FIVOMAR-740932 format. One record per residue (C-alpha): residue in three letters; y, x, z. Coordinates in steps of 0.2 Angstrom, whole numbers, padded with zeros to 4 digits, always signed. Layout:
! residues N
alaYXZ
...
***
This chain:
! residues 118
unk+0000+0000+0000
unk+0018+0006-0004
unk+0027+0010+0012
unk+0042+0018+0005
unk+0053+0004+0012
unk+0047+0007+0030
unk+0056+0018+0043
unk+0046+0023+0058
unk+0056+0025+0074
unk+0052+0032+0091
unk+0060+0039+0106
unk+0056+0055+0115
unk+0062+0061+0132
unk+0052+0074+0141
unk+0034+0074+0134
unk+0032+0086+0120
unk+0013+0084+0120
unk+0015+0065+0117
unk+0028+0066+0103
unk+0016+0079+0094
unk+0002+0066+0096
unk+0012+0052+0089
unk+0019+0062+0074
unk+0001+0068+0071
unk-0005+0050+0071
unk+0008+0046+0058
unk+0003+0061+0047
unk-0016+0055+0048
unk-0012+0038+0041
unk-0009+0046+0024
unk+0005+0033+0021
unk+0021+0038+0013
unk+0034+0031+0025
unk+0052+0031+0019
unk+0058+0039+0035
unk+0052+0045+0052
unk+0066+0045+0065
unk+0064+0052+0082
unk+0078+0048+0095
unk+0077+0062+0107
unk+0087+0059+0123
unk+0079+0073+0133
unk+0082+0092+0132
unk+0077+0098+0115
unk+0067+0113+0121
unk+0060+0127+0111
unk+0043+0118+0111
unk+0051+0102+0104
unk+0060+0112+0091
unk+0044+0119+0085
unk+0036+0102+0085
unk+0050+0095+0075
unk+0050+0109+0063
unk+0031+0108+0060
unk+0032+0089+0057
unk+0047+0090+0047
unk+0037+0099+0034
unk+0024+0085+0034
unk+0035+0070+0036
unk+0052+0064+0031
unk+0057+0067+0048
unk+0075+0066+0056
unk+0078+0070+0074
unk+0093+0062+0082
unk+0099+0072+0097
unk+0106+0060+0109
unk+0115+0062+0126
unk+0104+0065+0140
unk+0095+0050+0146
unk+0103+0039+0134
unk+0090+0025+0136
unk+0078+0015+0127
unk+0090+0002+0120
unk+0103+0014+0115
unk+0090+0025+0107
unk+0083+0010+0097
unk+0100+0006+0091
unk+0103+0023+0085
unk+0087+0023+0075
unk+0092+0006+0068
unk+0109+0013+0063
unk+0101+0028+0054
unk+0087+0019+0045
unk+0088+0015+0027
unk+0071+0006+0024
unk+0069-0012+0023
unk+0057-0013+0038
unk+0057-0004+0055
unk+0041+0000+0063
unk+0044+0005+0081
unk+0031+0016+0090
unk+0032+0023+0108
unk+0030+0041+0108
unk+0014+0039+0119
unk+0006+0028+0105
unk-0004+0032+0090
unk+0001+0024+0073
unk-0008+0007+0073
unk-0021+0005+0059
unk-0015-0012+0056
unk+0002-0007+0049
unk-0002-0011+0031
unk-0008-0028+0037
unk+0008-0031+0047
unk+0019-0027+0031
unk+0008-0039+0020
unk+0011-0053+0033
unk+0030-0050+0033
unk+0031-0050+0014
unk+0022-0066+0013
unk+0030-0075+0027
unk+0049-0075+0025
unk+0052-0086+0041
unk+0045-0071+0052
unk+0058-0059+0058
unk+0046-0047+0065
unk+0028-0043+0072
unk+0020-0034+0086
***
């Protein structure tokens, strides 16, 4: 399924191992997403920089460096402001990419009255 109109958004704070697992799960889908945006409101450590560099080579990754402890709501808004896809798929950094993502997109395309799925 064509996913070039889907932006994946997530937030990171302190857990570099979790953001690595999340990004790796996106790579493993073999889906070509329009964008992957990480809103990071923690300290961007050397470890995180290495993760972002590594996955920036594998994904259309954009990292938004936010004010410390900016918060979940503000982080989601920043991702929304930066996205240029038609659809936004939000995953928490401790989640793996759901296998049903293509099914969710199919449902949204067929059901105009729906504003979102979870």
